[in-house]
C-alpha positions as CSV (number, residue, x, y, z in Angstrom):
1,M,-0.1,0.0,0.0
2,S,1.0,3.7,-0.4
3,E,3.5,5.0,2.2
4,D,0.4,7.1,4.0
5,T,-1.6,3.9,4.2
6,L,0.4,1.2,5.5
7,R,4.0,3.2,7.2
8,M,2.4,3.6,10.5
9,R,5.7,3.5,12.4
10,A,6.5,-0.1,14.5
11,V,7.0,-0.3,17.7
12,P,10.4,-1.0,19.1
13,S,10.7,-4.4,20.5
14,G,12.4,-4.5,23.8
15,S,14.0,-8.0,23.5
16,G,17.6,-8.6,21.5
17,E,18.3,-11.1,19.2
18,T,19.8,-14.0,20.4
19,G,21.1,-17.3,18.8
20,A,22.9,-18.5,15.3
21,S,19.6,-18.5,13.4
22,T,18.5,-15.1,14.3
23,A,22.0,-13.8,13.8
24,R,21.8,-16.0,10.1
25,E,18.4,-13.9,9.5
26,A,19.4,-10.5,10.3
27,A,22.1,-10.7,7.9
28,A,21.5,-7.9,6.0
29,P,22.5,-4.7,7.0
30,P,20.9,-3.1,10.1
31,Q,18.0,-0.8,9.7
32,Q,18.7,2.7,10.5
33,A,15.9,4.9,12.5
34,G,13.2,5.5,10.1
35,Q,14.4,3.9,7.4
36,R,12.3,1.7,5.3
37,D,12.2,-2.1,5.8
38,A,12.9,-3.8,2.8
39,F,11.4,-7.3,4.1
40,F,7.5,-5.6,4.3
41,D,8.0,-3.7,1.3
42,N,8.9,-7.0,-0.6
43,A,6.2,-8.4,1.4
44,K,3.7,-6.0,-0.3
45,Y,5.1,-6.2,-3.4
46,L,5.2,-9.9,-4.0
47,A,1.4,-9.8,-2.0
48,I,0.1,-7.1,-5.0
49,V,1.2,-8.9,-7.7
50,L,-0.7,-12.2,-6.2
51,V,-3.8,-10.2,-5.9
52,A,-3.7,-8.9,-9.5
53,I,-3.1,-12.1,-10.8
54,G,-6.0,-14.1,-8.4
55,H,-7.7,-11.3,-10.4
56,A,-6.5,-12.0,-13.8
57,W,-7.6,-15.5,-13.3
58,E,-10.9,-15.0,-12.4
59,P,-12.5,-15.4,-15.7
60,L,-10.3,-18.5,-16.4
61,R,-11.9,-20.5,-13.7
62,D,-14.8,-21.9,-15.4
63,G,-14.2,-25.4,-16.9
64,S,-10.6,-25.7,-15.3
65,R,-10.6,-27.0,-12.2
66,T,-6.5,-26.8,-11.9
67,V,-6.7,-22.7,-12.6
68,S,-10.2,-22.9,-9.8
69,A,-7.6,-24.8,-7.3
70,L,-4.7,-22.5,-7.5
71,Y,-7.6,-19.3,-7.0
72,M,-9.0,-20.6,-4.1
73,A,-5.6,-20.9,-2.8
74,V,-4.4,-17.6,-3.5
75,Y,-7.1,-15.9,-2.3
76,A,-6.7,-18.3,1.3
77,F,-4.0,-15.7,1.9
78,H,-3.0,-12.9,-0.1
79,M,-5.7,-10.7,1.3
80,P,-4.7,-11.9,5.3
81,A,-1.2,-10.7,4.5
82,F,-2.1,-7.6,3.3
83,I,-4.2,-7.1,6.3
84,V,-1.8,-8.4,9.0
85,I,0.7,-6.1,7.7
86,S,-1.3,-3.6,7.9
87,G,-2.5,-4.1,11.6
88,Y,1.8,-4.6,11.8
89,F,2.0,-1.1,11.0
90,S,-0.9,0.6,12.7
91,R,0.3,-0.4,16.1
92,S,1.2,2.8,16.9
93,F,-1.9,4.9,15.8
94,D,-3.1,6.9,18.8
95,A,-5.6,9.2,16.8
96,S,-3.6,12.0,17.5
97,P,-3.9,15.0,14.8
98,G,-1.3,13.8,12.6
99,R,-2.5,10.4,12.2
100,I,-6.0,11.5,11.8
101,R,-4.5,13.5,9.1
102,R,-2.9,10.8,7.3
103,L,-6.2,8.6,7.9
104,V,-7.9,10.9,5.7
105,T,-5.7,11.3,3.5
106,G,-4.3,8.0,2.7
107,L,-7.5,6.0,3.4
108,A,-10.7,8.6,3.2
109,V,-10.1,10.9,0.1
110,P,-8.7,7.9,-2.1
111,Y,-12.2,5.8,-1.1
112,V,-14.2,8.7,-2.0
113,V,-12.2,9.3,-5.4
114,F,-11.8,5.5,-6.8
115,E,-15.6,5.0,-5.2
116,T,-16.5,7.1,-7.9
117,A,-14.5,6.6,-10.4
118,Y,-15.4,2.5,-10.2
119,T,-18.9,3.5,-10.4
120,L,-18.6,5.7,-13.3
121,F,-16.2,3.1,-15.4
122,T,-18.3,0.2,-14.5
123,R,-21.8,1.9,-15.6
124,W,-20.0,1.3,-19.1
125,T,-18.7,-1.8,-18.9
126,D,-21.5,-3.3,-17.0
127,Q,-23.5,-1.7,-19.2
128,E,-25.5,-0.6,-16.3
129,P,-25.7,3.7,-17.2
130,D,-28.1,3.9,-13.8
131,R,-25.6,2.7,-11.3
132,P,-25.7,5.1,-8.5
133,V,-22.6,6.5,-6.7
134,S,-23.1,5.6,-3.1
135,L,-20.2,5.9,-0.8
136,L,-21.5,3.4,2.2
137,D,-21.5,0.7,-0.2
138,P,-18.6,0.2,-2.0
139,L,-17.8,-1.3,-5.2
140,Y,-15.0,-3.6,-6.0
141,L,-11.5,-3.1,-4.8
142,T,-12.8,0.0,-2.6
143,W,-13.8,-2.1,0.2
144,F,-10.1,-2.6,1.6
145,L,-9.9,1.4,2.1
146,A,-12.9,1.2,4.0
147,A,-12.2,-1.7,6.3
148,L,-8.6,-0.2,7.0
149,F,-10.1,3.1,8.2
150,V,-12.4,1.2,10.6
151,W,-9.7,-0.7,11.7
152,R,-7.2,1.7,12.0
153,L,-9.7,3.7,14.1
154,T,-10.7,1.0,16.6
155,T,-6.7,0.6,16.9
156,P,-6.5,2.3,20.4
157,V,-9.6,0.0,21.8
158,W,-7.6,-3.5,20.2
159,R,-4.5,-2.4,22.4
160,R,-6.1,-1.7,25.9
161,V,-8.5,-4.5,26.2
162,R,-7.4,-7.8,27.5
163,W,-8.0,-10.5,24.9
164,P,-8.0,-8.8,21.8
165,L,-7.3,-12.0,19.5
166,P,-9.6,-14.0,21.1
167,I,-12.8,-10.9,20.9
168,A,-12.1,-10.3,17.6
169,L,-12.4,-13.7,16.6
170,V,-15.7,-14.3,18.5
171,I,-16.9,-10.9,16.7
172,A,-15.9,-12.2,13.2
173,M,-17.9,-15.6,14.0
174,L,-20.9,-13.6,14.9
175,A,-20.7,-11.8,11.7
176,T,-21.5,-15.2,9.7
177,L,-24.8,-16.2,11.1
178,S,-26.8,-13.6,9.4
179,S,-26.3,-10.9,6.6
180,V,-25.5,-7.4,8.4
181,G,-26.2,-5.5,5.0
182,N,-23.8,-3.9,2.5
183,D,-23.3,-0.3,4.8
184,L,-19.4,0.1,4.1
185,D,-19.3,-3.8,3.6
186,L,-19.2,-4.9,7.5
187,Q,-19.6,-8.3,6.9
188,R,-16.2,-8.4,5.1
189,T,-15.0,-5.9,7.7
190,L,-15.8,-8.0,10.6
191,Q,-15.0,-11.0,9.2
192,F,-11.3,-10.3,8.4
193,L,-10.8,-7.9,11.6
194,P,-8.9,-10.9,13.2
195,Y,-6.0,-10.9,11.0
196,F,-5.9,-6.9,11.3
197,V,-5.8,-7.7,15.2
198,L,-3.2,-10.3,15.0
199,G,-1.1,-7.8,12.7
200,L,-1.3,-5.5,16.0
201,L,-0.2,-8.3,18.7
202,L,3.3,-9.4,16.6
203,K,6.6,-8.6,16.9
204,P,9.6,-8.6,14.6
205,E,10.8,-11.3,16.4
206,H,7.8,-13.4,14.9
207,F,8.7,-12.2,11.7
208,R,12.1,-13.2,12.6
209,L,10.7,-16.8,13.6
210,V,9.0,-17.5,10.4
211,R,12.0,-16.1,8.0
212,R,14.4,-19.1,9.6
213,R,15.4,-21.3,6.9
214,S,13.9,-24.5,8.4
215,A,10.6,-22.6,8.2
216,R,11.1,-21.9,4.3
217,M,12.2,-25.6,3.7
218,L,8.9,-26.8,5.5
219,A,6.8,-23.7,3.7
220,V,7.2,-26.1,0.4
221,P,5.5,-28.8,0.9
222,V,3.2,-26.9,3.2
223,F,2.1,-25.2,0.3
224,A,2.0,-28.2,-2.2
225,A,-0.4,-29.6,0.7
226,A,-2.5,-26.7,-0.2
227,V,-2.9,-27.0,-3.8
228,V,-3.6,-30.7,-3.6
229,A,-6.5,-29.8,-0.8
230,A,-7.9,-26.6,-2.6
231,Y,-7.7,-29.3,-6.0
232,W,-9.6,-32.0,-4.2
233,A,-12.3,-29.3,-2.2
234,V,-13.1,-27.2,-6.1
235,P,-16.3,-29.0,-6.1
236,R,-17.0,-30.2,-2.6
237,M,-17.2,-26.8,-1.0
238,S,-17.4,-23.0,-2.0
239,G,-14.0,-20.7,-2.3
240,A,-16.4,-18.0,-1.3
241,W,-15.7,-19.1,2.5
242,F,-12.0,-17.3,1.8
243,Y,-13.7,-14.1,0.8
244,H,-15.6,-13.2,4.4
245,R,-17.8,-11.2,2.2
246,D,-20.9,-13.4,3.0
247,S,-22.9,-15.1,6.0
248,A,-22.8,-18.8,5.9
249,G,-27.1,-18.7,4.9
250,E,-26.0,-16.7,2.1
251,L,-23.3,-19.2,1.4
252,G,-26.3,-22.3,1.1
253,A,-24.8,-23.3,4.7
254,P,-25.9,-24.3,8.1
255,A,-25.5,-21.3,10.6
256,W,-23.7,-23.3,12.7
257,Y,-20.9,-23.8,9.5
258,G,-20.3,-19.6,9.9
259,P,-18.6,-20.0,13.7
260,V,-16.7,-23.3,12.4
261,M,-15.8,-21.8,9.3
262,T,-14.3,-18.9,10.6
263,L,-12.0,-20.7,13.1
264,V,-11.0,-23.2,10.0
265,T,-10.2,-20.4,7.4
266,F,-8.4,-18.2,9.6
267,G,-6.1,-21.4,10.9
268,C,-5.2,-22.5,6.7
269,S,-5.2,-18.9,6.2
270,L,-2.6,-17.9,9.0
271,V,0.0,-21.1,7.8
272,L,0.0,-20.0,4.3
273,V,0.5,-16.4,5.4
274,A,3.7,-17.7,7.4
275,C,4.7,-19.6,4.3
276,F,4.4,-16.5,2.1
277,L,6.4,-14.5,4.4
278,A,9.1,-17.2,4.9
279,W,10.1,-17.0,1.2
280,V,9.6,-12.8,1.4
281,P,13.3,-11.6,0.8
282,G,14.6,-9.8,3.6
283,R,17.2,-8.0,1.6
284,R,16.9,-5.2,-1.2
285,A,16.1,-5.9,-4.6
286,W,14.8,-4.5,-7.6
287,F,11.4,-4.6,-6.5
288,T,11.9,-3.1,-3.4
289,V,11.0,0.4,-4.4
290,L,7.7,-1.0,-5.6
291,G,6.3,-2.0,-1.8
292,G,5.5,1.8,-0.8
293,G,3.4,2.3,-4.2
294,T,1.4,-1.1,-3.9
295,L,-1.7,1.0,-3.3
296,Y,-1.5,2.2,-6.6
297,G,-1.2,-1.2,-8.0
298,Y,-4.3,-2.0,-6.0
299,L,-6.6,0.7,-7.1
300,L,-5.5,1.3,-10.7
301,H,-5.5,-2.5,-12.3
302,G,-8.7,-2.6,-11.4
303,F,-9.8,-0.5,-13.9
304,V,-8.3,-2.8,-16.6
305,A,-9.2,-5.9,-14.8
306,Q,-12.8,-4.9,-14.8
307,G,-12.3,-3.7,-18.4
308,S,-10.7,-6.6,-20.1
309,K,-14.0,-8.5,-19.6
310,F,-16.2,-5.9,-21.6
311,W,-13.2,-6.0,-23.7
312,G,-13.1,-9.2,-24.8
313,W,-9.9,-10.1,-23.7
314,Y,-11.0,-13.9,-22.7
315,E,-12.9,-14.9,-25.4
316,P,-10.0,-16.1,-27.5
317,A,-10.1,-19.6,-26.9
318,W,-6.5,-20.1,-26.4
319,V,-6.8,-17.8,-23.6
320,H,-8.2,-20.6,-21.7
321,R,-5.8,-23.4,-22.9
322,P,-2.4,-23.5,-20.4
323,V,-0.3,-21.2,-22.5
324,G,-3.1,-18.5,-22.2
325,M,-3.3,-19.1,-18.3
326,V,0.9,-17.9,-18.4
327,V,0.4,-14.9,-21.0
328,V,-2.7,-13.6,-18.6
329,T,-0.5,-14.0,-15.6
330,V,2.6,-12.7,-16.9
331,F,0.5,-9.8,-18.5
332,A,-1.2,-9.0,-15.0
333,A,2.1,-8.9,-12.7
334,V,3.9,-7.0,-15.1
335,L,0.8,-4.3,-15.1
336,V,0.8,-4.2,-11.7
337,T,4.5,-3.9,-11.6
338,A,4.2,-0.8,-13.8
339,L,1.5,0.3,-11.6
340,C,3.4,0.4,-8.7
341,T,6.9,2.4,-10.2
342,P,8.0,5.9,-9.0
343,P,6.5,7.8,-12.0
344,V,2.8,6.2,-11.6
345,R,3.3,7.8,-8.2
346,R,4.2,11.1,-9.1
347,L,1.5,10.9,-11.4
348,F,-1.5,9.8,-9.1
349,R,0.0,11.1,-5.6
350,W,-2.2,14.0,-5.8
351,V,-5.2,11.9,-5.2
352,M,-3.4,8.8,-3.6
353,E,-1.7,11.1,-0.7
354,P,-3.1,14.8,-1.2
355,D,-1.3,17.2,1.4
356,M,-4.5,19.0,1.9
357,A,-2.9,21.2,4.4
358,W,-5.9,23.6,4.2
359,A,-8.4,21.1,5.5
360,F,-6.9,20.8,9.0
361,R,-6.2,22.9,12.0
362,R,-3.0,23.1,13.3
363,D,-2.7,21.4,16.2
364,A,-0.4,22.9,19.5
365,P,2.8,20.9,19.3
366,Q,3.0,22.3,14.9
367,R,1.5,25.8,16.1
368,A,4.8,26.2,19.0
369,R,7.2,24.8,16.7
370,E,6.5,27.7,13.9
371,R,6.7,29.9,16.6
372,N,10.1,29.0,17.7
373,A,11.3,29.0,14.0
374,V,10.4,32.5,13.6
375,R,12.0,33.6,16.5
376,E,14.9,31.7,15.9
377,G,14.8,33.3,12.5
378,S,14.5,36.5,13.8
379,A,17.8,36.2,16.5
380,V,19.4,34.6,13.2
381,R,18.8,38.3,11.8
382,G,19.0,40.4,15.0
């Protein structure tokens, strides 16, 4: 995501690094104060690539059990990974004026702009000219912005309660019992809540744990088993359980399935998130710089994903063959990579990360700093 969206400074851990395995995982040059962590930028970039690939695979699922299995496996962990990382970098959110300002400019403003833009665009691509612009009913990808806005506002609460993760899981389980309506996509906000709360509870040593060599080796058979399990599950269960946007009844299941599947999917997703993070490089790579622009790739690639169906890109028969899937996969990865690059970020920063100083009152510390600067300048001139 963007720097304003996900750059909440991590709270330093009080525990030191011990053991040879930890030392090996910390082999990269030490991070300087305020320096971005290459590991998390790499993780965000790789996760956004998987998001784009998943959207590109969606029209290929019909008639292909293999594509459907890969699609289910990817959807089991790519958004949970994003949300866990978002929670981790929200730990210092304290509702201070500066944090609120970044919340508004980094989430609320892009939400309003892209909710409107997606509505107008899909009026054309979906041939629904009367589709209303509704800021209360997130369309397509904008649900994540609305959800992250709500989650981050509740951060001080989760930092204070005694059992945050169990409480978040209970809320998610209860949300599956009945439909809670479409306002702000609250169903999905509540069902994904435990991943955000888990991120709030994580510390740097937890990420070092999954980056050990033994964890990387174990991740390979786990991922393979997940794909095999997904292939088995495709004709037997709905992959919509991993979307977390419907109640059990809306998925055609008894109400008691909802709480059970909440725990099952949470466990499966966490295992796959750990496996994913285990293979994220910790050193700077050519794509590390793109990790700071994943919100751009996330929101902008949606126009191509929606338009591709209207433009008939999936109509040729060869697209639905193995070579077609490879081409679609590579195209999606290249597209979202291009949309995360600095030139694109400079072009759209005015809407993704607007300054909007005119819209906010200066807080007392800021006014004091400005007065001191004026006095120091006067003293120098005197």
